[in-house]
Structure formats: C-alpha cells, structure tokens
C-alpha positions in Angstrom: 0.0 0.0 0.0 1.5 3.4 -1.0 1.6 6.5 1.0 -0.5 9.4 -0.4 2.5 11.6 -1.0 4.9 9.0 -2.5 3.8 8.1 -6.0 1.3 8.9 -8.7 0.4 6.6 -11.5 -0.8 8.2 -14.7 -0.3 8.2 -18.4 2.6 9.8 -20.2 3.3 10.2 -23.9 5.1 6.8 -24.0 2.9 4.8 -21.6 2.4 4.6 -17.9 4.2 7.2 -15.8 5.0 7.6 -12.2 6.5 10.5 -10.2 6.1 12.7 -7.2 2.9 14.6 -7.0 3.4 18.3 -6.2 1.1 19.8 -3.6 -1.6 22.3 -4.7 -1.8 24.7 -1.9 -3.4 27.7 -3.6 -7.1 28.0 -3.1 -7.1 30.5 -6.1 -5.9 27.8 -8.5 -8.3 25.0 -7.4 -11.9 24.3 -7.7 -14.0 21.3 -6.4 -13.5 19.2 -9.5 -9.7 19.8 -9.6 -9.4 19.2 -5.8 -11.3 15.9 -6.1 -9.0 14.7 -8.9 -6.0 15.6 -6.8 -7.3 13.6 -3.8 -8.0 10.6 -6.0 -4.4 10.7 -7.2 -3.3 10.5 -3.6 -5.4 7.5 -2.6 -3.4 4.4 -1.7 -3.3 1.7 -4.4 -5.5 -1.2 -3.1 -5.3 -4.6 -4.8 -7.7 -7.5 -4.6 -5.2 -9.6 -2.6 -4.8 -6.7 -0.1 -8.6 -6.6 0.4 -8.7 -10.4 0.7 -5.9 -10.2 3.2 -7.8 -7.8 5.3 -11.1 -9.7 5.0 -9.6 -13.2 4.8 -11.0 -14.5 8.1 -14.5 -13.3 7.2 -14.3 -14.8 3.7 -13.0 -18.1 5.1 -16.0 -18.4 7.5 -18.4 -17.6 4.6 -16.8 -20.3 2.4 -17.1 -22.9 5.2 -20.8 -22.0 5.6 -21.4 -22.3 1.9 -19.7 -25.7 1.8 -21.9 -26.9 4.6 -25.0 -26.0 2.6 -23.4 -27.5 -0.6 -23.4 -24.1 -2.3 -19.8 -24.4 -3.2 -17.6 -27.5 -3.9 -16.5 -29.4 -0.8 -12.7 -28.9 -0.7 -10.3 -29.3 2.1 -10.6 -26.6 4.7 -6.9 -26.6 4.9 -6.7 -25.8 1.2 -9.1 -22.9 1.6 -7.1 -21.7 4.6 -3.9 -21.8 2.5 -5.6 -19.9 -0.3 -6.7 -17.1 1.9 -3.3 -16.8 3.5 -1.0 -17.3 0.5 -3.0 -15.3 -2.2 -3.2 -12.1 -0.2 0.4 -12.4 0.9 1.7 -12.9 -2.6 -0.4 -10.1 -4.0 0.8 -7.8 -1.2 4.4 -8.6 -1.8 4.1 -8.1 -5.6 2.3 -4.8 -5.0 5.0 -3.5 -2.6 7.8 -4.5 -5.0 6.0 -2.6 -7.8 5.5 0.5 -5.7 9.2 0.5 -4.7 10.4 0.3 -8.3 7.5 0.8 -10.7 8.5 -0.9 -14.0 6.4 -2.4 -16.7 7.6 -5.9 -15.8 6.7 -5.6 -12.1 3.3 -4.2 -13.2 2.7 -7.4 -15.1 3.8 -9.5 -12.1 1.4 -7.6 -9.8 -1.5 -7.9 -12.2 -0.7 -11.6 -12.8 -0.7 -12.3 -9.1 -4.0 -10.6 -8.7 -5.5 -12.6 -11.6 -4.1 -15.8 -10.1 -5.8 -15.1 -6.8 -9.2 -14.4 -8.5 -8.9 -17.5 -10.7 -8.0 -19.7 -7.7 -10.9 -18.5 -5.5 -13.4 -18.5 -8.4 -12.7 -22.0 -9.7 -12.3 -23.6 -6.3 -16.0 -22.8 -5.6 -17.0 -25.1 -8.5 -18.8 -22.3 -10.3 -15.7 -20.9 -12.1 -17.2 -20.1 -15.5 -20.4 -18.7 -13.9 -18.4 -16.4 -11.7 -16.0 -15.2 -14.5 -17.3 -11.7 -14.0 -15.5 -11.6 -10.7 -12.5 -10.6 -12.9 -14.4 -7.3 -13.6 -13.5 -6.2 -10.0 -9.8 -7.0 -10.8 -10.1 -5.0 -14.0 -11.7 -1.9 -12.5 -9.3 -1.9 -9.6 -6.3 -2.0 -11.8 -7.6 0.5 -14.3 -8.5 2.9 -11.5 -5.1 2.5 -10.0 -2.9 2.3 -13.1 -4.9 4.3 -15.6 -6.2 3.5 -19.0 -2.9 2.2 -20.3 -3.1 -1.0 -18.2 -6.3 -2.3 -19.6 -4.5 -4.5 -22.1 -2.3 -6.1 -19.5 -5.4 -6.7 -17.2 -7.4 -8.1 -20.0 -4.6 -10.5 -21.0 -4.0 -11.8 -17.5 -7.8 -12.1 -16.9 -8.2 -14.2 -20.0 -5.2 -16.2 -19.1 -6.8 -16.9 -15.7 -10.1 -18.0 -17.4 -8.2 -20.3 -19.8 -6.2 -21.8 -16.9 -9.4 -22.4 -14.9 -11.1 -24.1 -17.9 -8.0 -26.3 -18.4 -8.2 -27.2 -14.7 -11.9 -28.2 -15.1 -11.1 -30.2 -18.2 -8.3 -32.0 -16.4 -10.5 -32.4 -13.3 -8.0 -30.5 -11.2 -10.7 -28.1 -10.2 -14.2 -29.0 -9.1 -17.2 -28.0 -11.2 -20.9 -28.2 -10.8 -21.3 -27.7 -14.6 -20.6 -30.0 -17.4 -17.6 -29.4 -19.5 -19.6 -28.1 -22.5 -21.6 -25.7 -20.3 -18.5 -24.6 -18.5 -16.8 -23.8 -21.8 -19.8 -22.0 -23.1 -20.2 -19.9 -20.0 -16.5 -19.2 -20.0 -16.6 -18.1 -23.6 -19.6 -15.8 -23.0 -18.1 -14.5 -19.8 -14.8 -13.8 -21.6 -16.6 -11.8 -24.3 -18.6 -9.8 -21.8 -15.4 -9.3 -19.7 -13.5 -8.0 -22.7 -16.3 -5.6 -23.5 -16.3 -4.3 -20.0 -12.6 -4.0 -19.9 -12.5 -2.0 -23.1 -15.4 0.3 -22.0 -13.6 0.9 -18.7 -10.4 1.7 -20.6 -12.3 4.2 -22.8 -14.0 5.8 -19.9 -10.7 6.0 -18.1 -9.0 7.5 -21.1 -11.6 10.3 -21.3 -11.3 10.9 -17.6 -7.5 11.1 -17.9 -7.7 13.5 -20.8 -10.0 15.7 -18.9 -7.9 15.6 -15.7 -4.7 16.1 -17.7 -6.2 19.1 -19.4 -7.4 20.5 -16.1 -4.0 19.8 -14.5 -2.2 21.6 -17.4 -4.7 24.5 -17.1 -4.1 24.7 -13.3 -0.3 24.5 -13.7 -0.4 27.2 -16.4 -2.6 29.4 -14.3 -0.6 28.8 -11.2 2.6 29.7 -13.1 1.1 32.9 -14.4 -0.1 33.9 -11.0 3.2 32.9 -9.2 5.5 34.5 -11.8 3.5 37.5 -12.9 4.8 41.0 -12.1 1.2 41.9 -11.3 0.0 41.1 -7.8 -3.1 39.0 -7.4 -4.9 39.3 -4.1 -8.2 37.9 -2.8 -10.2 40.1 -0.4 -12.9 38.2 1.6 -16.3 39.7 2.4 -14.9 41.2 5.6 -12.2 43.1 3.8 -9.3 40.9 4.8 -6.6 39.5 2.5 -7.2 35.7 2.2 -4.6 35.2 -0.6 -1.6 37.3 -1.9 0.5 36.2 -4.8 4.4 36.2 -4.5 4.8 39.2 -6.7 3.8 41.4 -3.8 7.4 41.0 -2.5 8.7 42.8 -5.5 5.9 45.4 -5.5 5.7 46.3 -1.8 8.5 44.5 -0.1 6.2 42.3 2.1 6.2 38.5 2.1 2.7 37.0 1.2 2.4 35.4 4.6 2.8 38.8 6.3 -0.2 40.2 4.6 -2.7 37.2 4.6 -5.3 37.8 7.3 -4.7 41.6 7.5 -7.2 44.2 6.5 -6.8 45.3 2.9 -6.9 49.0 3.8 -3.8 48.6 6.0 -1.6 48.9 2.9 -3.7 51.6 1.2 -3.0 55.3 1.6 -5.2 56.7 4.4 -6.5 59.4 2.0 -7.7 56.7 -0.3 -9.5 54.5 2.2 -13.0 55.9 1.6 -12.5 55.9 -2.2 -11.4 52.2 -2.2 -14.3 51.1 0.0 -16.8 52.9 -2.1 -15.4 51.5 -5.3 -15.4 47.9 -3.9 -19.1 48.4 -3.1 -19.8 49.2 -6.7 -18.0 46.2 -8.1 -20.3 44.3 -10.5 -21.5 41.0 -9.1 -20.2 37.7 -10.5 -23.5 37.1 -12.4 -22.9 40.3 -14.3 -19.5 39.0 -15.5 -17.9 42.4 -15.4 -14.9 44.0 -13.6 -14.1 47.4 -12.1 -10.9 49.4 -12.7 -9.7 51.7 -10.0 -6.5 53.6 -9.1 -5.2 54.4 -5.7 -2.0 54.5 -3.6 -0.4 51.6 -1.7 2.1 51.7 1.1 5.4 49.8 0.8 7.4 48.2 3.6 9.7 51.3 3.8 6.8 53.6 4.3 6.8 55.1 0.8 3.8 55.0 -1.5 3.3 54.1 -5.1 0.4 54.5 -7.5 -1.3 51.3 -8.5 -4.1 50.2 -10.8 -6.4 47.3 -9.8 -8.9 45.3 -11.9 -11.4 43.9 -9.4 -13.9 41.1 -10.0 -16.5 39.7 -7.6 -15.8 36.0 -7.0 -17.6 35.6 -3.7 -20.0 33.0 -5.2 -17.1 30.6 -6.0 -16.4 28.4 -2.9 -12.8 28.0 -3.9 -12.2 31.7 -3.8 -14.9 33.3 -1.7 -14.0 37.0 -2.2 -13.0 39.8 -4.5 -10.1 39.1 -6.8 -7.9 42.1 -7.5 -5.1 42.1 -10.1 -2.8 45.0 -9.0 -0.1 46.6 -11.1 2.4 49.4 -10.4 1.6 52.5 -12.5 3.9 55.0 -10.7 6.1 55.6 -13.7 3.0 56.0 -15.9 1.4 58.5 -13.5 4.7 60.5 -13.4 4.9 60.5 -17.2 1.3 61.5 -17.4 1.9 64.3 -14.9 5.0 65.4 -16.9 3.0 65.4 -20.2 0.2 67.4 -18.5 2.8 69.9 -17.1 4.4 70.3 -20.5 1.0 70.7 -22.2 0.2 73.6 -19.8 3.6 75.2 -19.1 6.2 77.0 -21.1 9.1 74.7 -21.8 11.7 77.4 -21.4 10.7 79.3 -18.3 8.3 76.8 -16.6 5.6 79.4 -16.4 2.0 78.7 -17.3 1.5 78.9 -21.1 -1.3 80.5 -23.0 -3.8 77.7 -22.4 -3.2 77.5 -18.6 -3.1 81.3 -18.3 -6.4 81.7 -20.1 -7.9 79.0 -17.9 -6.7 80.7 -14.7 -8.0 84.0 -16.0 -11.4 82.3 -16.5 -11.3 81.2 -12.8 -10.3 84.6 -11.7 -13.3 86.2 -13.5 -15.7 83.6 -11.9 -14.3 84.4 -8.5 -14.7 88.1 -9.2 -18.3 87.8 -10.2 -19.1 85.7 -7.1 -17.2 87.8 -4.6 -17.7 91.2 -6.3 -13.9 91.6 -6.4 -11.5 93.4 -8.7 -9.4 91.7 -11.4 -6.7 92.9 -13.7 -4.6 91.4 -16.5 -1.3 93.0 -17.4 0.0 92.2 -20.9 3.8 92.7 -20.9 6.1 93.0 -23.9 9.9 93.5 -23.5 11.1 96.5 -25.5 13.8 95.8 -28.1 14.3 92.2 -26.9 15.3 91.4 -30.5 18.5 93.5 -29.9 19.7 91.0 -27.3 19.1 88.1 -29.5 20.8 89.7 -32.5 23.8 91.0 -30.5 24.4 88.2 -28.0 22.7 85.2 -29.6 19.5 83.2 -28.9 21.1 81.4 -25.9 21.6 84.7 -24.1 18.1 85.7 -25.1 16.7 82.5 -23.6 18.6 83.1 -20.4 17.3 86.7 -20.2 13.7 85.4 -20.6 14.2 83.0 -17.7 15.7 85.7 -15.5 12.8 88.0 -16.3 10.3 85.2 -15.5 12.0 84.6 -12.2 12.0 88.3 -11.3 8.3 88.5 -12.1 7.5 85.4 -10.0 9.3 86.8 -6.9 7.6 90.2 -7.0 4.0 88.7 -7.1 1.7 87.6 -4.3 0.9 84.0 -3.8 -2.5 84.2 -5.4 -1.3 86.0 -8.5 -0.2 84.3 -11.8 2.5 85.1 -14.2 2.5 83.3 -17.6 4.4 83.4 -20.8 2.5 83.5 -24.1 5.5 83.1 -26.3 8.5 85.2 -27.5 9.0 88.1 -25.1 5.3 88.4 -24.1 4.3 87.8 -20.5 0.9 88.0 -18.7 0.3 88.8 -15.1 -3.1 88.1 -13.5 -3.9 89.9 -10.3 -7.0 90.1 -8.1 -8.1 91.1 -4.6 -5.5 92.5 -2.3 -3.0 92.9 -5.1 -5.1 95.6 -6.7 -5.6 97.6 -3.4 -3.5 100.5 -4.8 -4.8 100.3 -8.3 -3.8 98.4 -11.4 -1.5 101.1 -12.7 0.6 100.8 -9.6 0.9 97.0 -10.2 2.1 97.7 -13.8 4.5 100.3 -12.5 6.0 97.8 -10.0 6.5 95.5 -13.0 8.5 98.1 -14.9 10.5 99.1 -11.8 11.3 95.4 -11.2 13.0 95.3 -14.6 15.1 98.4 -14.2 17.8 96.7 -12.2 20.3 95.2 -14.7 20.5 91.5 -15.4 23.7 89.6 -15.1 23.4 86.4 -17.1 25.5 83.3 -16.6 28.3 83.5 -19.1 27.8 87.2 -19.6 28.6 88.4 -16.0 30.7 91.4 -17.2 27.9 92.7 -19.4 24.9 94.1 -17.5 21.7 93.9 -19.6 19.0 96.5 -19.0 15.5 95.7 -20.0 12.4 97.9 -20.3 8.9 96.8 -20.9 5.6 98.1 -22.3 2.5 97.1 -20.3 -1.1 97.0 -21.4 -3.7 96.7 -18.6 -7.3 95.5 -18.7 -9.5 95.5 -15.6 -13.0 94.7 -14.7 -15.5 92.0 -15.7 -15.5 90.4 -19.2 -17.7 87.7 -20.7 -14.5 85.6 -21.2 -10.8 85.5 -20.4 -10.1 85.8 -24.1 -11.7 89.2 -24.2 -9.8 90.4 -21.2 -6.6 89.3 -22.9 -7.6 91.0 -26.1 -8.3 94.3 -24.4 -4.9 94.2 -22.5 -3.3 93.5 -25.9 -5.0 96.5 -27.4 -3.7 98.6 -24.5 -0.2 97.1 -25.0 -0.2 98.2 -28.6 -1.1 101.7 -27.5 1.8 101.6 -25.0 4.2 100.6 -27.8 2.9 103.3 -30.1 3.4 106.2 -27.6 7.0 105.4 -27.0 7.4 102.1 -25.1 8.6 101.7 -21.5 5.3 102.8 -20.2 1.9 101.5 -19.0 -1.5 102.1 -20.6 -4.9 101.2 -19.1 -7.4 99.9 -21.6 -10.3 102.3 -22.6 -13.3 101.3 -24.7 -12.4 103.6 -27.5 -9.1 101.7 -28.0 -11.1 98.7 -29.2 -12.7 100.6 -32.0 -9.3 102.0 -33.0 -7.9 98.5 -33.0 -10.8 97.3 -35.3 -10.1 100.2 -37.6 -6.4 99.4 -37.6 -7.2 95.8 -38.5 -9.4 96.9 -41.4 -6.6 99.3 -42.5 -4.1 96.5 -42.4 -6.3 94.3 -44.6 -6.7 97.1 -47.2 -3.0 97.9 -47.3 -2.3 94.5 -48.9 -4.0 95.6 -52.1 -3.2 99.4 -52.0 0.1 99.2 -53.9 -1.3 96.8 -56.6 -4.3 99.1 -57.1 -2.3 102.3 -57.5 -3.7 103.9 -54.3 -0.3 105.3 -53.1 1.0 108.6 -54.5 3.8 111.0 -53.7 3.7 114.7 -52.7 6.8 116.9 -52.7 7.7 119.6 -50.3 10.4 122.1 -51.4 13.5 122.7 -49.2 14.8 126.3 -49.4 18.2 128.0 -48.9 17.2 130.3 -46.0 19.3 133.3 -47.0 18.5 133.4 -50.8 15.2 131.6 -50.5 16.2 129.6 -53.6 14.9 126.0 -53.8 17.7 123.7 -52.9 15.7 120.5 -53.2 12.5 118.6 -52.5 11.4 115.9 -50.1 9.2 113.1 -51.4 6.3 112.3 -49.0 4.1 109.2 -49.3 0.3 109.4 -49.2 -2.5 106.9 -49.5 -5.8 107.6 -51.2 -8.2 105.1 -49.6 -11.2 104.1 -51.8 -13.8 105.0 -49.1 -12.0 107.1 -46.5 -10.1 109.4 -48.8 -6.5 110.5 -48.2 -5.2 108.9 -45.0 -2.5 110.4 -42.9 0.8 108.6 -43.0 0.8 108.5 -39.2 -2.0 105.9 -39.5 -0.7 103.6 -42.1 3.2 103.8 -42.0 3.4 102.0 -38.7 1.2 99.2 -40.1 3.4 98.9 -43.2 6.4 98.6 -40.9 4.7 96.0 -38.8 3.6 93.6 -41.5 6.7 94.1 -43.7 4.9 95.7 -46.6 7.1 98.7 -46.2 9.8 97.0 -48.2 7.7 96.8 -51.3 6.2 100.3 -50.8 9.7 101.7 -50.1 11.1 100.3 -53.3 8.1 101.9 -55.2 8.8 105.3 -53.5 12.4 105.2 -54.6 11.4 104.4 -58.2 8.8 107.2 -58.3 10.9 109.9 -56.6 14.0 109.2 -58.8 11.9 109.2 -61.9 10.3 112.5 -61.0 13.8 114.0 -60.2 15.1 112.8 -63.5 12.2 114.5 -65.3 12.9 117.8 -63.6 16.6 117.5 -64.4 15.7 117.0 -68.0 13.7 120.3 -67.8 16.7 122.1 -66.5 15.8 122.0 -62.8 18.7 120.2 -61.0 17.2 119.7 -57.6 18.2 117.4 -54.7 15.6 114.6 -54.2 15.3 113.5 -50.5 13.6 110.1 -49.9 12.8 108.7 -46.4 13.8 105.1 -45.7 12.4 103.1 -42.8 14.0 100.9 -40.1 13.0 97.7 -42.0 14.5 99.0 -45.2 17.8 99.9 -43.5 18.0 96.4 -42.0 17.1 94.7 -45.3 19.9 93.6 -47.7 17.5 94.5 -50.5 17.8 98.3 -50.0 21.1 98.7 -51.9 19.6 96.8 -54.8 16.4 98.9 -54.7 18.5 102.1 -54.9 20.7 100.8 -57.7 17.6 99.7 -59.7 15.9 103.1 -59.1 19.0 105.0 -60.2 19.5 102.8 -63.3 15.9 103.1 -64.4 15.8 106.9 -64.0 19.5 107.5 -65.2 19.7 109.9 -62.3 23.1 111.1 -60.9 23.4 109.4 -57.4 24.9 112.6 -56.0 21.4 114.2 -56.4 19.7 111.7 -54.2 19.5 112.0 -50.3 18.3 109.1 -48.2 16.9 110.3 -44.9 17.1 108.0 -41.8 15.6 108.9 -38.5 17.9 109.2 -35.5 16.1 106.5 -33.5 16.6 104.0 -36.4 20.3 104.8 -36.5 20.7 104.1 -32.8 18.6 100.9 -32.6 21.6 98.8 -33.8 24.3 101.3 -34.4 27.0 98.8 -35.4 24.9 97.2 -38.1 23.5 100.5 -39.3 27.0 101.9 -39.9 27.8 98.9 -42.2 24.5 99.3 -44.1 25.0 103.1 -44.5 28.5 102.6 -45.8 27.1 100.2 -48.5 24.7 102.9 -49.6 27.3 105.6 -49.4 29.5 103.6 -51.8 26.7 104.1 -54.4 27.3 107.9 -54.4 24.0 108.9 -52.7 24.0 111.3 -49.7 22.8 110.3 -46.2 20.8 112.6 -43.9 19.8 112.1 -40.3 16.1 113.0 -39.9 14.5 114.3 -36.7 17.9 115.0 -35.3 17.9 115.8 -31.6 14.9 113.6 -30.7 17.1 110.5 -30.3 20.1 109.5 -28.2 22.9 109.5 -30.6 26.3 110.3 -29.2 29.1 112.4 -30.8 31.1 109.2 -31.1 28.5 107.6 -33.3 27.9 110.8 -35.3 31.6 110.7 -36.3 31.3 107.1 -37.4 28.1 107.4 -39.4 28.8 108.3 -43.1 26.3 111.2 -43.1 26.2 114.4 -45.1 23.2 116.3 -43.5 21.4 116.9 -40.2 17.7 117.7 -40.3 16.8 119.3 -36.9 13.6 118.0 -35.4 10.6 120.2 -35.7 10.1 120.2 -31.9 13.2 122.4 -31.5 12.0 124.8 -34.2 8.5 125.2 -32.6 10.1 126.0 -29.2 12.4 128.9 -30.3 9.6 131.4 -30.2 9.5 131.9 -26.5 12.3 130.0 -24.8 15.9 131.0 -24.4 16.8 127.4 -23.4 15.3 126.1 -26.7 17.2 128.8 -28.6 20.4 127.7 -26.9 19.8 124.1 -27.8 19.1 125.0 -31.4 22.4 127.0 -31.4 24.2 123.9 -30.1 22.7 121.7 -32.8 23.6 124.0 -35.6 27.2 124.5 -34.3 27.5 120.7 -33.9 26.6 120.2 -37.6 28.9 123.0 -38.7 31.7 121.5 -36.7 31.2 118.1 -38.3 31.1 119.7 -41.7 27.5 118.7 -42.3 24.6 120.6 -44.0 21.9 121.7 -41.6 18.2 121.6 -42.5 15.5 122.9 -40.2 12.1 121.1 -40.4 8.6 122.5 -39.7 9.2 126.2 -40.1 5.8 127.9 -39.7 6.3 131.4 -38.5 8.3 134.5 -39.5 9.9 134.6 -36.0 11.1 131.0 -36.4 12.5 131.9 -39.8 14.4 134.9 -38.5 15.7 132.9 -35.5 17.1 130.3 -37.8 18.7 132.9 -40.0 20.3 134.5 -37.0 21.8 131.1 -36.1 23.1 130.8 -39.7 21.1 127.7 -40.3 21.6 126.9 -44.0 18.4 125.2 -45.2 14.8 124.9 -44.1 11.3 123.7 -45.0 7.9 124.2 -43.7 4.4 125.5 -44.3 5.7 129.1 -44.2 7.2 128.3 -47.6 5.1 125.6 -49.2 3.0 122.7 -48.3 3.5 119.2 -49.7 2.1 119.4 -53.3 1.9 117.5 -56.6 4.8 117.7 -59.1 3.1 120.3 -61.3 2.5 122.6 -58.3 6.2 122.3 -57.3 7.6 123.5 -60.7 6.8 127.2 -60.2 9.0 127.2 -57.1 11.9 125.6 -59.0 12.7 128.7 -61.1 12.0 131.3 -58.5 15.2 133.0 -57.4 13.7 133.8 -53.9 10.6 133.5 -51.8 8.6 136.5 -50.5 10.4 138.6 -47.9 7.4 138.3 -45.6 5.9 134.8 -46.1 2.3 134.4 -45.5 1.3 132.5 -42.3 -0.3 129.1 -43.0 -4.0 129.0 -42.1 -5.0 127.9 -38.7 -5.4 124.1 -38.5 -3.2 123.4 -41.5 -1.7 119.9 -41.5 1.9 119.5 -40.6 4.6 117.9 -42.7 5.5 114.3 -41.9 9.2 113.5 -41.5 9.1 109.7 -42.3 8.3 107.9 -45.6 4.9 109.3 -45.1 
C-alpha cells in the first residue's frame, strides 16, 4: 500500500508514468473538480489480494458455511485456509515490489498475481465459468489504480486466468458443478462480456485522464502565471481581509505574502484613499454580471513610501474555492509620473516653466468667476519686453533665452501667492492679479512690473555685461464675458503703449477697441493698396534760407483710400512697418521719386531729391539693390539723391547701421539724419556714421519762439553740424519769427508751411525757377496739416 505523498500513476506520452505529486496549496488555483481529482491521485493503491488479506477471516468463514450447505464445492478446509493466506500475501508482496520500483515488468507481475488469486478462488468454488465476471473487479481496480494504459495487461491476464481455470476443469484439477460443455460455453460468454467491460472501462478512463490532464495543465499554467506575474493578485474576503496574496507582492511592496494574509486590505492603502477604495469595492459588479471594475489608488510599501497602483477587481464571492473579491494589481507609478509630466508640458512653457497661454487663459477664467461671485477686482497685465530682439541679435539666442528665464524669475518673486505670471511666447508675458494685489490700483501694479526690470540683469556666461530691459505694459481691468476678451483688451492697451514710445503703462479704454478694429481693417486694405495704385507722392520744397532759392524737395508718401479718402501717413506707415509691406512700398517710392527728379533734371531744374527710408529698409539687404535699380531706371546722378534715416533708427543697432549706410554711401548717394535731436545719438557715433546732412527735429523749431533754453539748444545743434562739416536743414518752419531765429543762427536750409505745403509735381515746378521767396511769407491757415518726416 502506497503513501498518499509517494507516487502517482498516470499516463505519459510513452505509456504509464510515475513520479512525485506536487502539492496544490493555492485556493485560487483549485476548484471542487480539480481538488477531487488531486485527492484521488493521492489515494493508496489497493489490490484484490490486499482486500482479501484484510477480509480473509470473514471470507474463510463464509466459504465454510457455503460448503456446509453445498453451495460451493467441498474442498479441504486446509486448502481454503492456505488460499486465503498465500494469495493475499503474494499479492501484497508483488504490490510492494512494484511500488518500490514501478517498472512495466513488475506491473505485469502484480496484475498476474491478482489474476491468479481471483482465478483460484473462483474455480475452487465449482462455479468458475459462472463467476467469471469476478474478474471485472480486478479490471476496475487495476484501471482505477494504473490508468487506461493498463487495460490490455489486465485483459490479457484475466483471459489467461479463465483459460487456466477451464483447463483445470477439463483435467479435473478443479471442481465443477457444470458439465464441461456448459462450463466452456459460460467461460466463452463471460470472456466476451469481460473483454467488452474492460474496453469500456479503458475508454472511460482515457476520457477521464484527458479531462484531468487538461485540467491539470490549465491549473499548472494558471498557477505559473499567478506565481511569476509581475502583477500582484490578491483575494479580499467579504470582511475586507486578505485571504490570498501572490508572491509578486514582495517585489511590489517588499512584504512576504504570509505577512499580509489575514490583515485588512486597507492597512496597505494610503489613508486618504480608504473611503475611495471602500466605495469602489461596493460598486464592483456581481459575479453574475461577468464584469470587472478598474480603479487607481496608492499603496504603502514596507519602507513607508507610497506608489500608485491600478487594480482590476472582480467579484468571485460566489465561488467556494475563492470566496472573495479578486484584484489584479499593477504598479503605474512611472506611468502616472509620465502623465503628470505630459500634463505639465502641455500647460507650461518649456523654457521658463511658467503657465503657457492655455493655462493662463484657464486661470483668467477662474479669476473672472471668483470676481463675479465675490464682487472683487481683477486685472490682466500684458507685458512685452522692449527691443528684446536686440539682445538676440547681438548676444545670440542662448543669451536671449537666459534673459527670458531671468525676467520670468523676477516677475515670479515680485508677485503675491495668489497672482499668476504666464508666458504667451516670445518676449510676451501676462500677469493676473486680483483682490489685495489691486488695493492700490492696477497702474501701480504695472509700475511695479516696470520698476522690477530696471535693475540690470547679469546672465551666466555674460557676467561682465549688465543687460538692461524695459517693458511696455497694457492693462485690462473689470469683468468680461470671457478671459479671451480680457486678454484681447490688454493686448490693445499694450499696442497703444508701444505706439506712444514704449517703456510705459497704458490702461485699456473702450475707444481703443474701435481703434484696433479700424487698424485691422486698415491693415487688410493695405495689402491691395500698392497693386491698385492707391499710393501717391507729394513733394515739399527745401529752401536755402538766405537766398530763398529752392535747394531740393522731399518726397512724402500718401494713401488715397477708396472710401476714407486720403489717409494720414501717421496711421498707415506703422502698419506697413509691422507687416513688412514697407519693403515693397519703399522700393516703389524710390522708383517714383527718382523718376520725378530725372524729369525735372531734363527740364533744367537740378534739384536734390530727398527720400525717407524706414527701419526695416535699413536692416534689409534689398535696400542697396532697390537704390541701384531706381538710379539705373531713371538714369539719375546718385549725388542728387539723399536718403533720410531717423535718428532713432540709427541708434537701434548702431554697429549694423554703420555697415549698411557705408554700403549705400558707396553708391554715391547722400545720407541725412532726420528728426535729429529727438534720439540718443552720441558724438562718437555721429563721427562714425557716413552722413552728409542733419535735419533738426521740428520740436526744437517750434520752441524757439518763447524760450531762451530752446534757442540755446538750437544753437548747439547748428554748431555741432557745422563743426562736423554737415549741411543743416530745419524742419517744420511755420512762422516768421522762427525763420528769423534760424537765419540769426546761420542755419543753411529749411522747409515748412511758411514756404510751401507738400504738393503734386506740377505745383512744385513754379518754385523751382524762382530766385527767392517773398520777404514776408504768408502764415499758414489755422489748423493746416503739418509735414510728416518719415516715408509718409
């Protein structure tokens, strides 16, 4: 008799197989059918002889009683005693030998011994052929113990036993109540029935073995997946305690499974997630619904740290082998960190780390909602760094990026905790303020922003070069239907701050919006203005102040709008500069002005033609080509063309401007500084610029009527030009006193309404042959428009 844990008999690919049976401890991997099969594999192998050995005394008494009533053949009692002693003993010995070393030969010996025992007992009764079905017990016992593969051996030895018994009857070695013919007939019929039973039992056993083998493989596969999976599988019973924990928990949390079994599941869940986990467990679909629930929460590791996990939970309380909720838990900490990183990148500026446009607008929406609820004040400051492009151009984009980061840090430190600073892109920032931050008014907040930038920046790698930054600020306050409208109004105010001279703050006013709309419409119309011939030039003569002879003319650009009429250049020139159309328009102005000068020259009027060039034109490499093309087309002497550049444009990037002007000077044209005195040029740069003429800004001319200080400044400017060997032209002369003052300072040339307004070419021609202007010029009418000193 074998021990339950020693051996297992079962089929293999090549025949009967034996080996140790591994225990199946996991309730999660068993069910009633599988558990029953496992128990049957562990049952001791009981042979017929073993049963006979155990029940021998009882069987011996029964045989004696049956012989007394002549039911069985009368044989010696000592013979029956020997049979009931020897047969069980032989069968037991053969069975033990087989179990100690299970080989096919010993299997046959064991079956043969069992068959011999059954044959002896059956044929000693005298009813051998009639009791041939007793071999069925032998067959079923061996097939149950050895599997379907032993049915052939059992059938062979059973038939051998029947044949041996029939031979014993034929030779009268065994008693028989039947005649030989009847005994043979019964034996043949019994053998056929026995073979049928054996085969059927084998088939049934084969099907059972296949089913059990399939179940065993499925259990082994499932157990392997559970035991070796990186995901943790836990079973939580109805009371919320852990009844099973897979080994993967050691790698996930650092606990051994045995340390967690029996503990409450919430003991390893973050305390802030307890209620959430309980509520989610309560909403898990029942087993009948065949659905699962996905939830995320935090679990505590042995070292006290927490990680984010995701659990798929199914209700298996109706299954006796599980009896609880099954949760498959996996670590999603890295995924959550990556999702948080993506969310941060989606809502924050990659360079400065500040909120980007999307997040800034969202916070502005929240700010407006709070303001409506609490009746509070809100303000949005739209900030644009002045001339930030100069830093990029002179020091490179790396320095520009470092400067933006430094500005962002300075803004962040100056704000209150509840305020928000965001970057919209480029050098544009937004600051959102509300409540206490606006106690002293929004303009004071904007002024604090400007003051915060006045302290120089010392960037890493550029420590010896302090960088000073100024900013223009547009402010929008009060309620708006949306944050986008609040941002739009602040942007409109910012544009106005840029237009009035930069480094200042402007508070939005409603009329600014209509101006912005008009500007947008103007911008749209400008794209077709040049193609449709809507631009034209007027010319204003420039006089020699002593002789009043015409020295030259200045070409001034005008735009005849199809519906609004002639538009002031102050309105459209900045728009042309902004969208880059000034390059095309400027080239057209050069062509027209040079062509007109050439026509006058052919008529005998050799006048100097002055043409304004803008900041974008000076910075463009196309300007030299445009001048060359205009001179070639008109066949004009380059010495008769003067290009006027405003002082502010010259100083924006002085080094680059010097190089550009030298390229123009090599063509033979003259260079004049327009609006001189209004900028910040130094004597050093004036010496370096290849200039021929200074045009004094009209503001100094207008001030000489009643101010000694202004007269002194004018005197200084004229003397400076004379010292540098430059021609001096005074702009905007409108009164006789201004004219006399300029004559007394020995200013050489002048222009203004006192002499002539800008006019068409035909109206200019009478001035060209006059030797002198009237000695007492007529004052211009009140409200007369002023000359414009740019391209327009």
